[in-house]
Backbone bond lengths (Angstrom), bond angles and torsions (degrees), N, CA, C in turn:
res aa  C-N    CA-C-N  psi(-1)  N-CA   C-N-CA  omega(-1)  CA-C   N-CA-C  phi
1 M - - - 1.397 - - 1.519 106.85 -
2 A 1.359 115.94 104.30 1.445 119.88 -173.95 1.494 113.36 -110.86
3 V 1.309 116.81 -19.60 1.476 120.05 -179.40 1.537 108.98 -136.36
4 C 1.317 115.61 168.45 1.465 121.87 -176.96 1.532 108.77 64.20
5 K 1.260 116.87 174.84 1.488 126.06 177.28 1.512 112.63 42.97
6 P 1.380 117.34 58.75 1.413 120.43 -177.02 1.539 114.39 -62.54
7 R 1.324 117.64 -35.36 1.491 117.79 -179.98 1.508 110.28 -64.89
8 I 1.289 116.35 -43.09 1.500 118.08 179.42 1.512 109.91 -61.51
9 R 1.308 116.83 -47.48 1.473 121.35 -175.68 1.569 112.14 -66.48
10 R 1.365 116.13 -23.84 1.492 117.34 175.21 1.498 113.13 -76.75
11 V 1.348 118.58 -35.44 1.443 119.94 -170.82 1.546 117.59 -108.32
12 A 1.300 116.38 -10.43 1.451 120.53 -178.08 1.518 110.59 -62.24
13 K 1.317 114.29 147.23 1.483 124.14 179.74 1.542 109.70 -118.16
14 I 1.271 117.13 155.88 1.483 120.63 173.59 1.503 108.43 -59.26
15 G 1.347 115.61 130.95 1.487 121.36 -179.05 1.499 109.87 102.70
16 D 1.332 121.26 -20.84 1.485 122.36 -179.40 1.525 110.24 -65.29
17 W 1.313 117.01 147.33 1.455 122.01 172.22 1.508 108.95 -103.45
18 I 1.342 115.97 135.98 1.476 121.43 179.28 1.517 104.50 -124.40
19 I 1.315 114.06 140.33 1.513 121.78 174.02 1.464 109.27 -119.70
20 G 1.326 117.28 150.29 1.457 123.77 174.47 1.505 110.86 -120.41
21 T 1.277 117.95 136.03 1.444 120.77 179.60 1.541 107.56 -112.26
22 G 1.315 115.72 159.23 1.455 122.27 -171.46 1.534 114.55 -78.10
23 S 1.297 114.65 164.46 1.469 124.13 175.37 1.472 111.78 -99.79
24 K 1.334 116.12 163.56 1.466 121.08 -179.91 1.518 110.77 -73.26
25 N 1.329 117.71 -40.19 1.450 122.39 -174.70 1.487 112.96 -116.98
26 V 1.347 117.24 87.23 1.423 121.31 -179.99 1.502 106.96 -107.15
27 I 1.359 117.61 123.77 1.431 120.54 -177.65 1.543 107.47 -99.10
28 S 1.326 115.78 124.23 1.472 119.75 -177.93 1.524 109.70 -80.76
29 K 1.337 113.91 172.64 1.497 116.92 177.99 1.473 110.93 -63.74
30 S 1.298 121.16 -20.64 1.495 121.94 176.41 1.508 111.98 -90.08
31 R 1.377 115.98 12.18 1.466 122.58 177.26 1.493 115.57 69.38
32 I 1.353 117.29 20.18 1.481 121.76 175.66 1.514 107.89 -93.29
33 T 1.322 117.95 133.82 1.466 124.64 176.09 1.530 110.09 -83.40
34 N 1.315 115.05 126.06 1.491 121.56 177.82 1.519 109.97 -117.71
35 D 1.359 116.84 149.68 1.445 123.22 174.54 1.494 110.36 -105.15
36 Y 1.356 117.26 109.25 1.431 122.75 -178.83 1.564 109.76 -109.71
37 S 1.345 118.40 11.42 1.437 121.33 -178.20 1.545 108.69 -59.90
38 G 1.333 114.72 138.14 1.504 121.28 178.11 1.565 112.06 77.90
39 K 1.323 116.47 9.97 1.448 118.45 178.40 1.508 111.06 -113.09
40 L 1.322 117.42 143.91 1.437 122.57 173.45 1.543 109.84 -74.31
41 V 1.331 116.19 124.71 1.432 121.87 -178.71 1.522 113.07 -99.34
42 Y 1.365 115.32 -46.52 1.473 118.69 178.66 1.499 109.44 -149.44
43 A 1.323 114.97 161.99 1.450 122.53 170.39 1.560 105.81 -139.09
44 M 1.313 115.76 139.86 1.405 120.17 179.27 1.523 112.00 -145.06
45 Q 1.381 116.15 144.63 1.437 119.30 174.99 1.485 107.04 -108.14
46 V 1.347 116.77 127.05 1.456 122.22 -175.22 1.537 107.72 -69.30
47 S 1.336 114.86 120.70 1.459 121.47 178.14 1.515 115.23 -109.31
48 E 1.359 114.97 -18.45 1.465 120.79 177.87 1.499 108.87 -156.98
49 I 1.303 114.38 148.72 1.515 122.64 177.11 1.467 107.80 -126.82
50 M 1.358 117.49 131.59 1.443 121.40 176.80 1.519 109.63 -142.55
51 T 1.346 116.11 162.22 1.464 118.57 176.98 1.520 110.22 -73.81
52 M 1.274 117.62 163.11 1.459 121.92 175.44 1.472 113.37 -59.57
53 K 1.337 116.04 -38.09 1.502 121.19 179.23 1.528 108.26 -65.05
54 D 1.357 116.92 -46.65 1.457 118.14 177.39 1.511 113.96 -64.19
55 Y 1.305 118.54 -35.76 1.433 123.83 173.99 1.551 111.48 -60.29
56 D 1.301 117.03 -43.09 1.463 120.12 179.38 1.541 109.97 -60.99
57 K 1.352 115.55 -45.44 1.446 120.78 179.21 1.526 110.95 -63.06
58 Y 1.336 113.83 -42.42 1.503 119.79 179.51 1.577 111.59 -60.36
59 C 1.337 113.73 -44.83 1.488 115.88 178.88 1.522 112.74 -66.26
60 I 1.335 117.36 -39.77 1.438 121.42 -177.17 1.537 110.68 -66.59
61 S 1.379 115.60 -40.83 1.423 118.35 -174.47 1.569 113.74 -86.89
62 S 1.292 116.62 -5.59 1.439 121.84 -176.23 1.513 111.61 -69.25
63 L 1.301 116.98 139.19 1.481 121.53 175.00 1.510 112.84 -99.78
64 T 1.329 115.13 5.77 1.457 120.23 -174.62 1.503 110.61 -113.92
65 E 1.306 117.25 -166.85 1.495 123.75 -178.22 1.484 113.32 -62.43
66 I 1.327 118.64 -13.95 1.482 120.09 179.98 1.460 110.13 -64.31
67 K 1.388 119.68 -25.09 1.409 123.40 178.42 1.543 111.75 -58.69
68 N 1.321 115.97 -25.42 1.473 120.50 177.87 1.518 112.01 -70.61
69 K 1.301 118.71 -5.22 1.420 122.63 178.26 1.563 112.92 -73.24
70 I 1.340 114.29 -13.63 1.479 120.41 177.14 1.543 105.91 -87.55
71 P 1.357 118.31 118.11 1.436 120.79 -175.73 1.550 113.07 -67.20
72 S 1.347 117.33 145.06 1.400 123.63 177.99 1.509 108.89 -146.32
73 K 1.332 117.73 112.13 1.449 121.06 -176.86 1.523 110.12 -70.34
74 S 1.324 117.70 -22.87 1.488 119.11 -174.93 1.516 112.88 -76.55
75 L 1.351 119.40 -12.25 1.459 120.46 -171.61 1.544 111.23 -104.70
76 G 1.312 121.33 8.24 1.453 120.23 -179.88 1.502 111.41 110.85
77 W 1.299 117.30 171.79 1.476 124.92 -173.45 1.516 112.60 -63.64
78 K 1.322 118.36 -38.24 1.475 118.44 -176.92 1.498 112.26 -68.06
79 T 1.263 121.59 -32.55 1.457 123.98 -178.80 1.549 111.63 -80.14
80 K 1.325 120.11 -20.73 1.396 118.74 -178.07 1.565 110.87 -85.73
81 I 1.329 117.98 1.61 1.447 119.63 178.09 1.532 111.01 -106.81
82 G 1.323 117.14 14.58 1.430 120.28 174.93 1.539 111.82 -56.49
83 D 1.346 117.70 153.85 1.491 118.47 -176.86 1.522 113.86 -103.09
84 S 1.312 119.25 -1.05 1.461 119.67 174.22 1.543 107.77 -87.26
85 I 1.301 113.17 73.40 1.490 119.83 -167.57 1.552 112.24 -92.77
86 Y 1.279 117.77 -4.40 1.458 122.46 178.55 1.508 112.46 -114.34
87 K 1.319 115.37 125.48 1.453 120.85 -179.01 1.568 104.53 -102.81
88 Y 1.295 113.31 135.96 1.492 120.40 179.78 1.558 105.79 -113.39
89 P 1.386 117.31 106.64 1.393 121.88 176.45 1.545 110.73 -57.09
90 I 1.360 115.48 151.52 1.486 120.23 179.98 1.529 108.81 -56.51
91 N 1.371 115.13 136.70 1.434 123.60 179.84 1.522 113.78 60.52
92 S 1.341 118.17 33.24 1.441 122.13 177.00 1.502 111.29 -138.57
93 D 1.295 115.87 145.96 1.466 121.44 173.84 1.534 111.53 -107.92
94 N 1.347 115.00 12.87 1.452 120.36 -179.55 1.553 108.90 -103.18
95 P 1.365 117.23 107.21 1.492 119.46 -175.65 1.442 110.19 -74.84
96 I 1.316 114.83 155.93 1.475 125.91 175.00 1.562 106.49 -118.88
97 L 1.341 114.83 130.25 1.435 119.33 -178.18 1.552 109.18 -73.91
98 R 1.320 116.09 123.90 1.481 120.49 176.50 1.512 108.10 -77.78
99 Q 1.337 116.48 162.22 1.469 119.76 173.69 1.467 107.64 -65.04
100 S 1.326 117.00 121.64 1.428 121.52 -179.19 1.535 110.39 -158.29
101 L 1.319 116.87 -163.09 1.495 118.31 177.40 1.532 109.97 -81.28
102 H 1.323 118.58 -11.91 1.437 119.92 177.93 1.498 111.36 -91.90
103 R 1.351 115.83 152.42 1.450 122.95 -177.72 1.534 109.94 -118.82
104 E 1.303 115.94 178.95 1.461 121.60 177.11 1.556 111.81 -54.30
105 T 1.347 117.61 -33.48 1.453 121.03 179.51 1.520 113.13 -65.23
106 N 1.319 119.18 -19.45 1.482 125.02 178.99 1.492 113.64 -86.80
107 I 1.283 120.89 -13.45 1.456 123.71 -170.78 1.508 111.22 -59.23
108 K 1.291 120.32 -50.06 1.497 120.09 -178.75 1.511 113.49 -56.35
109 T 1.321 118.20 -43.76 1.463 124.34 178.38 1.512 109.63 -65.39
110 D 1.354 117.28 -49.44 1.471 122.20 -177.23 1.551 110.59 -60.34
111 L 1.324 117.00 -50.46 1.475 118.55 -174.65 1.554 110.43 -79.59
112 G 1.337 119.50 -16.30 1.418 122.11 -178.49 1.484 112.70 -69.40
113 G 1.364 116.94 -18.47 1.474 121.45 178.96 1.498 113.71 -77.02
114 I 1.310 117.88 -18.67 1.461 125.91 178.85 1.567 112.15 66.29
115 N 1.353 115.69 -56.35 1.482 119.29 -172.10 1.555 113.25 -98.24
116 V 1.276 115.80 162.68 1.443 126.09 169.64 1.515 104.06 -113.88
117 L 1.321 116.65 131.52 1.444 123.29 177.92 1.546 109.63 -101.80
118 I 1.344 114.22 124.91 1.433 120.47 -179.13 1.567 108.15 -107.60
119 S 1.346 113.58 144.25 1.434 118.07 -178.61 1.506 112.44 -131.93
120 D 1.307 117.19 131.33 1.467 121.44 169.71 1.537 112.18 -92.49
121 H 1.337 113.26 -7.96 1.505 119.83 -179.82 1.511 106.56 -126.17
122 F 1.365 116.74 89.50 1.469 121.28 -174.41 1.488 105.25 -126.66
123 F 1.340 117.11 133.35 1.465 122.56 178.87 1.503 108.08 -125.69
124 L 1.309 116.54 125.96 1.461 125.49 -179.27 1.515 107.08 -107.68
125 F 1.331 116.53 124.36 1.475 118.68 -173.06 1.538 114.05 -106.34
126 W 1.327 117.90 5.11 1.468 119.02 177.30 1.495 110.85 -151.27
127 L 1.257 121.04 160.20 1.464 130.05 175.55 1.501 108.23 144.93
């Protein structure tokens, strides 16, 4: 969990369980609107906590699937929804928003969470 839910990302501890519920208007990749309100979407147990800057470094240096967490509009819809949406230039603590589904209006909420929550126990209940 790298963006959204800043309060949760600020206070969560290793071992905590977090659940996510659905939204009323979810637009699928085929442009169909679905109602997931009142439904459990995911559950995760926090296994690691890192700063957004450390998460950016982790995603860049990873040789595994985690590298797909960096959004890329050129590689199709799945890669533009990555959650490592802030790039930290070398020797800087000032993040730059990567091209992603988030806009400038999301920056305060995204960066307000401070931490990124990593889970080795993640369950997705829809898609």
